[in-house]
NULOKE-544502 format. One record per residue: x, y, z of N, C-alpha, C, O in turn; residue number from 1; residue in three letters. Coordinates in nm, 4 decimals. Layout:
<pts>
[[X; Y; Z]; [X; Y; Z]; [X; Y; Z]; [X; Y; Z]; NUM; "ALA"];
...
</pts>
This chain:
<pts>
[[6.1594; 17.2680; 13.2969]; [6.2477; 17.1675; 13.3496]; [6.2660; 17.0561; 13.2479]; [6.1829; 17.0338; 13.1598]; 1; "GLU"];
[[6.3748; 16.9892; 13.2634]; [6.4051; 16.8812; 13.1697]; [6.3450; 16.7478; 13.2085]; [6.2955; 16.7277; 13.3194]; 2; "GLY"];
[[6.3516; 16.6590; 13.1135]; [6.3030; 16.5234; 13.1384]; [6.4210; 16.4301; 13.1568]; [6.5336; 16.4597; 13.1169]; 3; "ARG"];
[[6.3908; 16.3122; 13.2207]; [6.5022; 16.2170; 13.2355]; [6.5460; 16.1663; 13.0987]; [6.4623; 16.1368; 13.0134]; 4; "PRO"];
[[6.6742; 16.1563; 13.0783]; [6.7284; 16.1074; 12.9517]; [6.7983; 15.9734; 12.9704]; [6.7678; 15.8975; 13.0624]; 5; "GLY"];
[[6.8878; 15.9477; 12.8855]; [6.9622; 15.8217; 12.8894]; [7.0514; 15.8234; 13.0117]; [7.1159; 15.9244; 13.0402]; 6; "VAL"];
[[7.0560; 15.7132; 13.0842]; [7.1398; 15.7018; 13.2029]; [7.0870; 15.7816; 13.3198]; [7.1613; 15.8069; 13.4146]; 7; "GLY"];
[[6.9617; 15.8220; 13.3166]; [6.9016; 15.8932; 13.4283]; [6.9360; 16.0403; 13.4333]; [6.8912; 16.1097; 13.5245]; 8; "GLY"];
[[7.0144; 16.0911; 13.3382]; [7.0482; 16.2334; 13.3385]; [6.9316; 16.3128; 13.2820]; [6.8535; 16.2628; 13.2010]; 9; "GLU"];
[[6.9217; 16.4343; 13.3251]; [6.8141; 16.5189; 13.2754]; [6.8507; 16.5777; 13.1411]; [6.9650; 16.6166; 13.1172]; 10; "GLU"];
[[6.7494; 16.5835; 13.0518]; [6.7683; 16.6452; 12.9211]; [6.7393; 16.7931; 12.9357]; [6.6481; 16.8306; 13.0095]; 11; "CYS"];
[[6.8130; 16.8763; 12.8688]; [6.7852; 17.0198; 12.8777]; [6.6496; 17.0510; 12.8181]; [6.6018; 16.9804; 12.7293]; 12; "PRO"];
[[6.5893; 17.1544; 12.8661]; [6.4579; 17.1940; 12.8152]; [6.4738; 17.2448; 12.6730]; [6.5776; 17.2997; 12.6361]; 13; "SER"];
[[6.3706; 17.2258; 12.5948]; [6.3727; 17.2696; 12.4555]; [6.4274; 17.1643; 12.3626]; [6.4328; 17.1860; 12.2416]; 14; "GLY"];
[[6.4675; 17.0525; 12.4150]; [6.5227; 16.9470; 12.3308]; [6.4166; 16.8883; 12.2391]; [6.4467; 16.8478; 12.1268]; 15; "ILE"];
[[6.2931; 16.8837; 12.2861]; [6.1852; 16.8283; 12.2052]; [6.1690; 16.9073; 12.0763]; [6.1547; 16.8485; 11.9691]; 16; "ASP"];
[[6.1711; 17.0397; 12.0855]; [6.1562; 17.1216; 11.9668]; [6.2737; 17.1001; 11.8705]; [6.2566; 17.0983; 11.7486]; 17; "GLU"];
[[6.3918; 17.0842; 11.9277]; [6.5110; 17.0638; 11.8457]; [6.4998; 16.9318; 11.7689]; [6.5339; 16.9265; 11.6507]; 18; "TYR"];
[[6.4529; 16.8263; 11.8336]; [6.4378; 16.6955; 11.7689]; [6.3341; 16.7039; 11.6593]; [6.3538; 16.6460; 11.5524]; 19; "VAL"];
[[6.2256; 16.7729; 11.6816]; [6.1214; 16.7868; 11.5806]; [6.1773; 16.8571; 11.4578]; [6.1508; 16.8141; 11.3455]; 20; "VAL"];
[[6.2525; 16.9622; 11.4761]; [6.3114; 17.0360; 11.3639]; [6.4110; 16.9473; 11.2902]; [6.4146; 16.9461; 11.1671]; 21; "VAL"];
[[6.4898; 16.8749; 11.3637]; [6.5894; 16.7853; 11.3036]; [6.5212; 16.6766; 11.2222]; [6.5677; 16.6449; 11.1126]; 22; "LEU"];
[[6.4146; 16.6194; 11.2709]; [6.3410; 16.5156; 11.2005]; [6.2785; 16.5698; 11.0725]; [6.2718; 16.5001; 10.9713]; 23; "MET"];
[[6.2328; 16.6947; 11.0777]; [6.1754; 16.7532; 10.9575]; [6.2820; 16.7704; 10.8497]; [6.2519; 16.7601; 10.7307]; 24; "GLU"];
[[6.4045; 16.7964; 10.8895]; [6.5126; 16.8123; 10.7922]; [6.5612; 16.6771; 10.7398]; [6.5967; 16.6662; 10.6224]; 25; "GLU"];
[[6.5633; 16.5747; 10.8241]; [6.6153; 16.4420; 10.7858]; [6.5104; 16.3619; 10.7101]; [6.5458; 16.2802; 10.6251]; 26; "ILE"];
[[6.3847; 16.3825; 10.7380]; [6.2763; 16.3030; 10.6815]; [6.2799; 16.2938; 10.5295]; [6.2621; 16.1840; 10.4767]; 27; "SER"];
[[6.3017; 16.4016; 10.4567]; [6.3065; 16.3892; 10.3102]; [6.4236; 16.3004; 10.2641]; [6.4133; 16.2333; 10.1614]; 28; "PRO"];
[[6.5319; 16.3000; 10.3379]; [6.6460; 16.2164; 10.2993]; [6.6140; 16.0687; 10.3165]; [6.6613; 15.9856; 10.2390]; 29; "LEU"];
[[6.5351; 16.0357; 10.4161]; [6.5017; 15.8961; 10.4404]; [6.4100; 15.8396; 10.3334]; [6.4153; 15.7200; 10.3051]; 30; "LEU"];
[[6.3273; 15.9216; 10.2744]; [6.2336; 15.8720; 10.1736]; [6.2879; 15.8865; 10.0327]; [6.2210; 15.8452; 9.9380]; 31; "SER"];
[[6.4070; 15.9437; 10.0147]; [6.4643; 15.9610; 9.8815]; [6.5039; 15.8244; 9.8264]; [6.5563; 15.7403; 9.8995]; 32; "ALA"];
[[6.4789; 15.8027; 9.6988]; [6.5176; 15.6756; 9.6374]; [6.6542; 15.6920; 9.5727]; [6.6821; 15.7899; 9.5034]; 33; "SER"];
[[6.7360; 15.5948; 9.5974]; [6.8704; 15.5956; 9.5401]; [6.8699; 15.5038; 9.4191]; [6.8110; 15.3958; 9.4234]; 34; "LEU"];
[[6.9328; 15.5443; 9.3150]; [6.9446; 15.4587; 9.1972]; [7.0906; 15.4177; 9.1828]; [7.1827; 15.4991; 9.1890]; 35; "THR"];
[[7.1062; 15.2886; 9.1633]; [7.2413; 15.2335; 9.1462]; [7.2546; 15.1935; 9.0001]; [7.1651; 15.1308; 8.9434]; 36; "ILE"];
[[7.3631; 15.2289; 8.9420]; [7.3854; 15.2031; 8.8001]; [7.3888; 15.0518; 8.7748]; [7.4404; 14.9767; 8.8575]; 37; "HIS"];
[[7.3351; 15.0074; 8.6632]; [7.3264; 14.8642; 8.6317]; [7.4649; 14.8005; 8.6156]; [7.4805; 14.6807; 8.6389]; 38; "SER"];
[[7.5637; 14.8781; 8.5768]; [7.6989; 14.8226; 8.5615]; [7.7539; 14.7750; 8.6957]; [7.8333; 14.6811; 8.7019]; 39; "SER"];
[[7.7105; 14.8413; 8.8032]; [7.7542; 14.7980; 8.9367]; [7.6967; 14.6588; 8.9662]; [7.7687; 14.5713; 9.0143]; 40; "TYR"];
[[7.5676; 14.6380; 8.9377]; [7.5066; 14.5068; 8.9604]; [7.5736; 14.3999; 8.8746]; [7.5985; 14.2883; 8.9203]; 41; "PHE"];
[[7.6024; 14.4360; 8.7490]; [7.6672; 14.3414; 8.6589]; [7.8052; 14.3039; 8.7115]; [7.8430; 14.1868; 8.7097]; 42; "LYS"];
[[7.8794; 14.4021; 8.7578]; [8.0137; 14.3761; 8.8110]; [8.0070; 14.2880; 8.9347]; [8.0870; 14.1955; 8.9494]; 43; "ALA"];
[[7.9121; 14.3158; 9.0240]; [7.8979; 14.2345; 9.1452]; [7.8579; 14.0913; 9.1098]; [7.9068; 13.9960; 9.1705]; 44; "MET"];
[[7.7688; 14.0765; 9.0112]; [7.7300; 13.9423; 8.9677]; [7.8483; 13.8661; 8.9093]; [7.8638; 13.7465; 8.9343]; 45; "ASN"];
[[7.9313; 13.9346; 8.8320]; [8.0500; 13.8704; 8.7745]; [8.1480; 13.8290; 8.8831]; [8.2075; 13.7215; 8.8760]; 46; "GLU"];
[[8.1647; 13.9136; 8.9828]; [8.2546; 13.8800; 9.0947]; [8.2024; 13.7562; 9.1668]; [8.2785; 13.6632; 9.1938]; 47; "ILE"];
[[8.0736; 13.7547; 9.1979]; [8.0150; 13.6392; 9.2665]; [8.0219; 13.5141; 9.1806]; [8.0488; 13.4049; 9.2308]; 48; "ASN"];
[[7.9979; 13.5300; 9.0513]; [8.0053; 13.4165; 8.9599]; [8.1478; 13.3607; 8.9549]; [8.1671; 13.2392; 8.9553]; 49; "SER"];
[[8.2467; 13.4491; 8.9502]; [8.3865; 13.4063; 8.9476]; [8.4237; 13.3314; 9.0756]; [8.4961; 13.2319; 9.0714]; 50; "ALA"];
[[8.3740; 13.3797; 9.1883]; [8.4010; 13.3109; 9.3163]; [8.3403; 13.1719; 9.3161]; [8.4043; 13.0755; 9.3582]; 51; "LYS"];
[[8.2150; 13.1611; 9.2680]; [8.1494; 13.0303; 9.2650]; [8.2194; 12.9358; 9.1681]; [8.2334; 12.8167; 9.1961]; 52; "ARG"];
[[8.2634; 12.9890; 9.0542]; [8.3345; 12.9080; 8.9559]; [8.4671; 12.8581; 9.0126]; [8.5032; 12.7417; 8.9950]; 53; "LEU"];
[[8.5387; 12.9465; 9.0803]; [8.6656; 12.9086; 9.1427]; [8.6438; 12.7975; 9.2459]; [8.7216; 12.7023; 9.2527]; 54; "LYS"];
[[8.5389; 12.8100; 9.3251]; [8.5066; 12.7089; 9.4252]; [8.4699; 12.5767; 9.3577]; [8.5114; 12.4701; 9.4032]; 55; "PHE"];
[[8.3917; 12.5835; 9.2485]; [8.3503; 12.4624; 9.1772]; [8.4698; 12.3906; 9.1164]; [8.4773; 12.2678; 9.1209]; 56; "ALA"];
[[8.5632; 12.4659; 9.0599]; [8.6834; 12.4059; 9.0010]; [8.7661; 12.3370; 9.1090]; [8.8157; 12.2263; 9.0883]; 57; "VAL"];
[[8.7809; 12.4017; 9.2233]; [8.8564; 12.3418; 9.3336]; [8.7885; 12.2144; 9.3831]; [8.8559; 12.1154; 9.4117]; 58; "ALA"];
[[8.6560; 12.2162; 9.3935]; [8.5825; 12.0973; 9.4387]; [8.5943; 11.9839; 9.3369]; [8.6077; 11.8675; 9.3746]; 59; "GLU"];
[[8.5893; 12.0178; 9.2082]; [8.6025; 11.9158; 9.1042]; [8.7412; 11.8525; 9.1104]; [8.7540; 11.7304; 9.1008]; 60; "LYS"];
[[8.8442; 11.9339; 9.1262]; [8.9807; 11.8829; 9.1357]; [8.9962; 11.7925; 9.2582]; [9.0608; 11.6879; 9.2512]; 61; "ALA"];
[[8.9373; 11.8329; 9.3682]; [8.9430; 11.7511; 9.4899]; [8.8713; 11.6179; 9.4680]; [8.9175; 11.5137; 9.5146]; 62; "GLU"];
[[8.7597; 11.6214; 9.3978]; [8.6868; 11.4985; 9.3664]; [8.7675; 11.4052; 9.2780]; [8.7683; 11.2840; 9.2998]; 63; "GLY"];
[[8.8355; 11.4607; 9.1781]; [8.9203; 11.3793; 9.0907]; [9.0362; 11.3190; 9.1685]; [9.0741; 11.2043; 9.1451]; 64; "GLN"];
[[9.0918; 11.3951; 9.2597]; [9.2013; 11.3452; 9.3432]; [9.1535; 11.2268; 9.4270]; [9.2227; 11.1256; 9.4382]; 65; "LYS"];
[[9.0361; 11.2401; 9.4848]; [8.9810; 11.1324; 9.5674]; [8.9565; 11.0078; 9.4819]; [8.9839; 10.8959; 9.5252]; 66; "ILE"];
[[8.9044; 11.0279; 9.3593]; [8.8822; 10.9141; 9.2701]; [9.0119; 10.8426; 9.2371]; [9.0167; 10.7196; 9.2364]; 67; "LEU"];
[[9.1184; 10.9196; 9.2095]; [9.2470; 10.8582; 9.1776]; [9.3032; 10.7819; 9.2973]; [9.3563; 10.6718; 9.2818]; 68; "GLN"];
[[9.2918; 10.8396; 9.4149]; [9.3423; 10.7734; 9.5349]; [9.2651; 10.6443; 9.5585]; [9.3251; 10.5400; 9.5848]; 69; "VAL"];
[[9.1323; 10.6505; 9.5494]; [9.0497; 10.5322; 9.5715]; [9.0780; 10.4260; 9.4657]; [9.0806; 10.3069; 9.4967]; 70; "LYS"];
[[9.0992; 10.4679; 9.3418]; [9.1310; 10.3743; 9.2350]; [9.2645; 10.3046; 9.2621]; [9.2766; 10.1835; 9.2436]; 71; "SER"];
[[9.3636; 10.3807; 9.3056]; [9.4947; 10.3224; 9.3379]; [9.4830; 10.2270; 9.4563]; [9.5446; 10.1204; 9.4567]; 72; "ALA"];
[[9.4046; 10.2648; 9.5560]; [9.3853; 10.1762; 9.6718]; [9.3166; 10.0473; 9.6294]; [9.3539; 9.9392; 9.6748]; 73; "GLU"];
[[9.2166; 10.0581; 9.5426]; [9.1451; 9.9391; 9.4958]; [9.2380; 9.8486; 9.4153]; [9.2340; 9.7264; 9.4289]; 74; "ALA"];
[[9.3215; 9.9096; 9.3315]; [9.4160; 9.8309; 9.2515]; [9.5163; 9.7600; 9.3412]; [9.5480; 9.6433; 9.3183]; 75; "GLU"];
[[9.5664; 9.8288; 9.4424]; [9.6609; 9.7669; 9.5358]; [9.5953; 9.6514; 9.6104]; [9.6561; 9.5459; 9.6284]; 76; "ALA"];
[[9.4715; 9.6714; 9.6536]; [9.3991; 9.5652; 9.7246]; [9.3752; 9.4456; 9.6329]; [9.3882; 9.3310; 9.6757]; 77; "GLU"];
[[9.3403; 9.4718; 9.5069]; [9.3171; 9.3636; 9.4109]; [9.4452; 9.2838; 9.3876]; [9.4422; 9.1609; 9.3810]; 78; "ALA"];
[[9.5580; 9.3545; 9.3750]; [9.6856; 9.2847; 9.3541]; [9.7242; 9.2029; 9.4767]; [9.7758; 9.0917; 9.4650]; 79; "LYS"];
[[9.6989; 9.2588; 9.5933]; [9.7278; 9.1855; 9.7169]; [9.6448; 9.0581; 9.7229]; [9.6965; 8.9499; 9.7509]; 80; "TYR"];
[[9.5143; 9.0727; 9.6960]; [9.4265; 8.9557; 9.7014]; [9.4617; 8.8542; 9.5932]; [9.4503; 8.7336; 9.6153]; 81; "LEU"];
[[9.5040; 8.9015; 9.4774]; [9.5478; 8.8119; 9.3713]; [9.6706; 8.7333; 9.4157]; [9.6807; 8.6130; 9.3917]; 82; "SER"];
[[9.7640; 8.8029; 9.4807]; [9.8836; 8.7350; 9.5326]; [9.8487; 8.6315; 9.6377]; [9.9062; 8.5227; 9.6406]; 83; "GLY"];
[[9.7534; 8.6660; 9.7246]; [9.7088; 8.5701; 9.8264]; [9.6467; 8.4485; 9.7582]; [9.6710; 8.3346; 9.7981]; 84; "VAL"];
[[9.5661; 8.4740; 9.6545]; [9.5033; 8.3641; 9.5814]; [9.6048; 8.2743; 9.5139]; [9.5914; 8.1520; 9.5176]; 85; "GLY"];
[[9.7071; 8.3336; 9.4518]; [9.8122; 8.2552; 9.3860]; [9.8886; 8.1734; 9.4899]; [9.9196; 8.0566; 9.4666]; 86; "VAL"];
[[9.9188; 8.2341; 9.6038]; [9.9907; 8.1620; 9.7088]; [9.9089; 8.0432; 9.7587]; [9.9634; 7.9348; 9.7794]; 87; "ALA"];
[[9.7790; 8.0629; 9.7781]; [9.6933; 7.9521; 9.8228]; [9.6843; 7.8435; 9.7157]; [9.6831; 7.7244; 9.7469]; 88; "LYS"];
[[9.6780; 7.8855; 9.5894]; [9.6722; 7.7892; 9.4798]; [9.8002; 7.7052; 9.4766]; [9.7941; 7.5831; 9.4617]; 89; "GLN"];
[[9.9143; 7.7696; 9.4905]; [10.0417; 7.6962; 9.4891]; [10.0532; 7.6023; 9.6081]; [10.1041; 7.4909; 9.5959]; 90; "ARG"];
[[10.0058; 7.6480; 9.7229]; [10.0079; 7.5615; 9.8408]; [9.9205; 7.4394; 9.8173]; [9.9581; 7.3279; 9.8534]; 91; "LYS"];
[[9.8037; 7.4600; 9.7567]; [9.7146; 7.3473; 9.7276]; [9.7791; 7.2510; 9.6292]; [9.7642; 7.1295; 9.6428]; 92; "ALA"];
[[9.8506; 7.3035; 9.5302]; [9.9196; 7.2178; 9.4332]; [10.0268; 7.1350; 9.5028]; [10.0379; 7.0145; 9.4802]; 93; "ILE"];
[[10.1058; 7.2009; 9.5879]; [10.2123; 7.1297; 9.6596]; [10.1521; 7.0231; 9.7517]; [10.2026; 6.9111; 9.7589]; 94; "VAL"];
[[10.0447; 7.0583; 9.8214]; [9.9787; 6.9603; 9.9089]; [9.9251; 6.8426; 9.8273]; [9.9350; 6.7274; 9.8694]; 95; "ASP"];
[[9.8687; 6.8725; 9.7112]; [9.8189; 6.7654; 9.6242]; [9.9305; 6.6769; 9.5727]; [9.9170; 6.5546; 9.5687]; 96; "GLY"];
[[10.0412; 6.7389; 9.5331]; [10.1559; 6.6602; 9.4866]; [10.2102; 6.5719; 9.5985]; [10.2424; 6.4550; 9.5773]; 97; "LEU"];
[[10.2197; 6.6293; 9.7165]; [10.2698; 6.5525; 9.8307]; [10.1802; 6.4310; 9.8560]; [10.2286; 6.3199; 9.8775]; 98; "ARG"];
[[10.0503; 6.4542; 9.8531]; [9.9543; 6.3449; 9.8747]; [9.9659; 6.2406; 9.7640]; [9.9604; 6.1206; 9.7910]; 99; "SER"];
[[9.9820; 6.2858; 9.6395]; [9.9959; 6.1919; 9.5266]; [10.1211; 6.1085; 9.5396]; [10.1186; 5.9882; 9.5134]; 100; "SER"];
[[10.2301; 6.1702; 9.5795]; [10.3564; 6.0963; 9.5951]; [10.3431; 5.9907; 9.7043]; [10.3854; 5.8764; 9.6874]; 101; "ILE"];
[[10.2842; 6.0304; 9.8154]; [10.2670; 5.9349; 9.9259]; [10.1779; 5.8195; 9.8823]; [10.2096; 5.7031; 9.9071]; 102; "VAL"];
[[10.0658; 5.8518; 9.8169]; [9.9736; 5.7468; 9.7711]; [10.0393; 5.6558; 9.6688]; [10.0214; 5.5341; 9.6730]; 103; "ASP"];
[[10.1161; 5.7146; 9.5759]; [10.1821; 5.6349; 9.4728]; [10.2877; 5.5448; 9.5345]; [10.2990; 5.4277; 9.4981]; 104; "PHE"];
[[10.3660; 5.5996; 9.6288]; [10.4692; 5.5181; 9.6952]; [10.4073; 5.4015; 9.7712]; [10.4632; 5.2918; 9.7732]; 105; "ASN"];
[[10.2944; 5.4245; 9.8325]; [10.2274; 5.3180; 9.9061]; [10.1644; 5.2164; 9.8114]; [10.1598; 5.0973; 9.8421]; 106; "GLU"];
[[10.1161; 5.2629; 9.6967]; [10.0473; 5.1735; 9.6026]; [10.1411; 5.0953; 9.5126]; [10.1112; 4.9815; 9.4763]; 107; "GLY"];
[[10.2526; 5.1537; 9.4763]; [10.3483; 5.0886; 9.3855]; [10.4761; 5.0643; 9.4638]; [10.5506; 5.1573; 9.4947]; 108; "VAL"];
[[10.5000; 4.9382; 9.4951]; [10.6201; 4.9032; 9.5716]; [10.7435; 4.9199; 9.4854]; [10.7438; 4.8836; 9.3678]; 109; "LYS"];
[[10.8492; 4.9754; 9.5449]; [10.9770; 4.9934; 9.4761]; [10.9872; 5.1256; 9.4015]; [11.0934; 5.1558; 9.3471]; 110; "GLY"];
[[10.8807; 5.2058; 9.3969]; [10.8857; 5.3351; 9.3285]; [10.9448; 5.4393; 9.4227]; [10.9073; 5.4480; 9.5397]; 111; "ALA"];
[[11.0362; 5.5165; 9.3706]; [11.0978; 5.6217; 9.4519]; [11.0208; 5.7520; 9.4334]; [10.9369; 5.7653; 9.3443]; 112; "SER"];
[[11.0517; 5.8466; 9.5197]; [10.9890; 5.9783; 9.5075]; [11.0256; 6.0437; 9.3756]; [10.9444; 6.1153; 9.3170]; 113; "SER"];
[[11.1478; 6.0195; 9.3282]; [11.1908; 6.0759; 9.1988]; [11.1085; 6.0169; 9.0864]; [11.0703; 6.0892; 8.9944]; 114; "LYS"];
[[11.0798; 5.8873; 9.0907]; [10.9962; 5.8253; 8.9874]; [10.8576; 5.8899; 8.9842]; [10.8023; 5.9171; 8.8776]; 115; "ASP"];
[[10.8039; 5.9133; 9.1023]; [10.6718; 5.9747; 9.1111]; [10.6762; 6.1157; 9.0550]; [10.5879; 6.1538; 8.9782]; 116; "VAL"];
[[10.7762; 6.1935; 9.0913]; [10.7878; 6.3310; 9.0406]; [10.8045; 6.3320; 8.8892]; [10.7446; 6.4150; 8.8209]; 117; "MET"];
[[10.8850; 6.2412; 8.8365]; [10.9024; 6.2334; 8.6911]; [10.7700; 6.2035; 8.6230]; [10.7379; 6.2624; 8.5198]; 118; "ASP"];
[[10.6925; 6.1115; 8.6809]; [10.5628; 6.0773; 8.6246]; [10.4666; 6.1968; 8.6307]; [10.3943; 6.2241; 8.5349]; 119; "LEU"];
[[10.4669; 6.2665; 8.7431]; [10.3803; 6.3838; 8.7559]; [10.4191; 6.4937; 8.6580]; [10.3323; 6.5559; 8.5968]; 120; "LEU"];
[[10.5485; 6.5178; 8.6429]; [10.5940; 6.6192; 8.5470]; [10.5571; 6.5805; 8.4046]; [10.5161; 6.6656; 8.3257]; 121; "LEU"];
[[10.5714; 6.4529; 8.3713]; [10.5352; 6.4068; 8.2382]; [10.3852; 6.4251; 8.2141]; [10.3432; 6.4660; 8.1058]; 122; "LEU"];
[[10.3062; 6.3946; 8.3154]; [10.1613; 6.4133; 8.3047]; [10.1282; 6.5611; 8.2852]; [10.0455; 6.5952; 8.2007]; 123; "THR"];
[[10.1918; 6.6487; 8.3625]; [10.1678; 6.7924; 8.3469]; [10.2117; 6.8400; 8.2083]; [10.1460; 6.9250; 8.1482]; 124; "GLN"];
[[10.3224; 6.7855; 8.1576]; [10.3708; 6.8231; 8.0258]; [10.2676; 6.7868; 7.9191]; [10.2370; 6.8677; 7.8315]; 125; "TYR"];
[[10.2144; 6.6652; 7.9269]; [10.1149; 6.6220; 7.8290]; [9.9854; 6.7027; 7.8421]; [9.9211; 6.7330; 7.7416]; 126; "PHE"];
[[9.9472; 6.7372; 7.9640]; [9.8289; 6.8219; 7.9836]; [9.8493; 6.9586; 7.9181]; [9.7588; 7.0129; 7.8547]; 127; "ASP"];
[[9.9694; 7.0126; 7.9349]; [10.0026; 7.1432; 7.8758]; [9.9985; 7.1357; 7.7234]; [9.9423; 7.2233; 7.6577]; 128; "CYS"];
[[10.0585; 7.0301; 7.6675]; [10.0585; 7.0129; 7.5218]; [9.9148; 7.0017; 7.4705]; [9.8808; 7.0606; 7.3679]; 129; "ILE"];
[[9.8298; 6.9256; 7.5423]; [9.6902; 6.9088; 7.5019]; [9.6175; 7.0441; 7.5037]; [9.5459; 7.0783; 7.4096]; 130; "ARG"];
[[9.6370; 7.1201; 7.6120]; [9.5672; 7.2478; 7.6245]; [9.6115; 7.3466; 7.5177]; [9.5285; 7.4167; 7.4598]; 131; "ASP"];
[[9.7410; 7.3529; 7.4911]; [9.7911; 7.4454; 7.3889]; [9.7457; 7.4002; 7.2503]; [9.7091; 7.4828; 7.1667]; 132; "VAL"];
[[9.7480; 7.2708; 7.2262]; [9.7091; 7.2181; 7.0956]; [9.5611; 7.2336; 7.0683]; [9.5212; 7.2478; 6.9527]; 133; "GLY"];
[[9.4793; 7.2314; 7.1710]; [9.3348; 7.2400; 7.1497]; [9.2860; 7.3842; 7.1350]; [9.1736; 7.4066; 7.0900]; 134; "SER"];
[[9.3680; 7.4815; 7.1722]; [9.3294; 7.6219; 7.1595]; [9.3645; 7.6702; 7.0193]; [9.4801; 7.6640; 6.9773]; 135; "ALA"];
[[9.2632; 7.7183; 6.9474]; [9.2842; 7.7603; 6.8090]; [9.3690; 7.8851; 6.7938]; [9.4325; 7.9042; 6.6901]; 136; "GLY"];
[[9.3713; 7.9688; 6.8935]; [9.4439; 8.0954; 6.8819]; [9.5915; 8.0835; 6.9226]; [9.6666; 8.1802; 6.9094]; 137; "HIS"];
[[9.6334; 7.9672; 6.9714]; [9.7730; 7.9517; 7.0181]; [9.8621; 7.9087; 6.9031]; [9.8298; 7.8165; 6.8282]; 138; "CYS"];
[[9.9731; 7.9762; 6.8909]; [10.0757; 7.9398; 6.7940]; [10.2057; 7.9314; 6.8728]; [10.2791; 8.0293; 6.8859]; 139; "LYS"];
[[10.2323; 7.8127; 6.9248]; [10.3444; 7.7947; 7.0157]; [10.4378; 7.6886; 6.9596]; [10.3934; 7.5869; 6.9064]; 140; "THR"];
[[10.5658; 7.7132; 6.9720]; [10.6666; 7.6149; 6.9344]; [10.7399; 7.5736; 7.0608]; [10.7910; 7.6575; 7.1350]; 141; "THR"];
[[10.7444; 7.4433; 7.0842]; [10.8190; 7.3921; 7.1991]; [10.9587; 7.3586; 7.1530]; [10.9783; 7.2793; 7.0609]; 142; "PHE"];
[[11.0546; 7.4195; 7.2175]; [11.1947; 7.3997; 7.1830]; [11.2566; 7.3121; 7.2908]; [11.2546; 7.3470; 7.4088]; 143; "VAL"];
[[11.3121; 7.1976; 7.2498]; [11.3741; 7.1110; 7.3511]; [11.4984; 7.1758; 7.4089]; [11.5677; 7.2528; 7.3424]; 144; "PRO"];
[[11.5243; 7.1434; 7.5318]; [11.6450; 7.1971; 7.5944]; [11.7251; 7.0808; 7.6507]; [11.6719; 6.9751; 7.6844]; 145; "SER"];
[[11.8498; 7.1039; 7.6591]; [11.9389; 6.9998; 7.7111]; [12.0674; 6.9994; 7.6310]; [12.0819; 7.0732; 7.5336]; 146; "GLY"];
[[12.1610; 6.9147; 7.6733]; [12.2907; 6.9077; 7.6037]; [12.2710; 6.8480; 7.4658]; [12.2101; 6.7421; 7.4507]; 147; "LYS"];
[[12.3223; 6.9160; 7.3668]; [12.3157; 6.8650; 7.2312]; [12.1798; 6.8835; 7.1652]; [12.1645; 6.8503; 7.0477]; 148; "GLY"];
[[12.0821; 6.9347; 7.2359]; [11.9489; 6.9479; 7.1760]; [11.9467; 7.0546; 7.0687]; [11.8650; 7.0483; 6.9769]; 149; "SER"];
[[12.0352; 7.1527; 7.0787]; [12.0390; 7.2589; 6.9779]; [12.0788; 7.2053; 6.8429]; [12.0154; 7.2374; 6.7424]; 150; "GLY"];
[[12.1835; 7.1236; 6.8383]; [12.2270; 7.0692; 6.7087]; [12.1264; 6.9672; 6.6574]; [12.1045; 6.9580; 6.5366]; 151; "SER"];
[[12.0636; 6.8890; 6.7486]; [11.9602; 6.7949; 6.7059]; [11.8429; 6.8699; 6.6434]; [11.7905; 6.8294; 6.5396]; 152; "ASP"];
[[11.8035; 6.9766; 6.7058]; [11.6917; 7.0533; 6.6535]; [11.7280; 7.1139; 6.5185]; [11.6451; 7.1170; 6.4275]; 153; "MET"];
[[11.8506; 7.1617; 6.5052]; [11.8958; 7.2188; 6.3775]; [11.8892; 7.1139; 6.2688]; [11.8407; 7.1402; 6.1588]; 154; "ARG"];
[[11.9370; 6.9972; 6.2988]; [11.9352; 6.8891; 6.1998]; [11.7916; 6.8516; 6.1626]; [11.7628; 6.8274; 6.0453]; 155; "ASN"];
[[11.7019; 6.8466; 6.2603]; [11.5628; 6.8128; 6.2329]; [11.4965; 6.9205; 6.1465]; [11.4182; 6.8889; 6.0570]; 156; "GLN"];
[[11.5280; 7.0477; 6.1734]; [11.4716; 7.1555; 6.0913]; [11.5238; 7.1489; 5.9478]; [11.4490; 7.1729; 5.8530]; 157; "LEU"];
[[11.6533; 7.1160; 5.9319]; [11.7105; 7.1034; 5.7972]; [11.6460; 6.9884; 5.7217]; [11.6166; 7.0002; 5.6027]; 158; "LEU"];
[[11.6241; 6.8772; 5.7907]; [11.5603; 6.7618; 5.7272]; [11.4171; 6.7970; 5.6880]; [11.3725; 6.7634; 5.5783]; 159; "VAL"];
[[11.3445; 6.8652; 5.7781]; [11.2058; 6.9026; 5.7486]; [11.2011; 6.9995; 5.6313]; [11.1127; 6.9899; 5.5461]; 160; "ALA"];
[[11.2961; 7.0931; 5.6265]; [11.2987; 7.1903; 5.5182]; [11.3337; 7.1207; 5.3864]; [11.2782; 7.1542; 5.2818]; 161; "ASP"];
[[11.4249; 7.0249; 5.3915]; [11.4646; 6.9524; 5.2716]; [11.3490; 6.8669; 5.2192]; [11.3337; 6.8503; 5.0982]; 162; "ALA"];
[[11.2682; 6.8131; 5.3098]; [11.1555; 6.7291; 5.2656]; [11.0498; 6.8134; 5.1938]; [10.9768; 6.7608; 5.1097]; 163; "SER"];
[[11.0402; 6.9413; 5.2247]; [10.9449; 7.0306; 5.1572]; [10.9858; 7.0504; 5.0114]; [10.9010; 7.0629; 4.9231]; 164; "LYS"];
[[11.1189; 7.0531; 4.9873]; [11.1694; 7.0798; 4.8530]; [11.1522; 6.9602; 4.7611]; [11.1394; 6.9778; 4.6399]; 165; "LEU"];
[[11.1514; 6.8406; 4.8143]; [11.1452; 6.7219; 4.7262]; [11.0055; 6.6729; 4.7037]; [10.9853; 6.5747; 4.6323]; 166; "SER"];
</pts>
């Protein structure tokens, strides 16, 4: 009689002997050693190496892209903050000028706002001349502007050039 098999079905009698014979035939195949040619291993290593290299190149490119984006963002932020700083500086200058004009008008009777502005501009002009003159690396020529200043300047240059010759 048979024994219970998979799913509760009975196995036919004599199956045990058949399995034993089959195992004796398969057993030598299971213990046989297979040799794989070294060129196969080399080829597989090259394929894996190429995949890793491709991935590394893509990651490096992505990293460079991120650096460029971050650099551009930082530059934009710096320019924005610089603009904010310049705007605040100009506002402070205007507020200071306004305060100076008010103080000057209160302190000097009969002075107009135009007189105060002219005085402030003259002071700034002299400060600029002092700063440019005191810097050794500056080579600046101030050219007067206004009606007739071109011919006056020409005449002054001719006179200066003529004085060098005599």
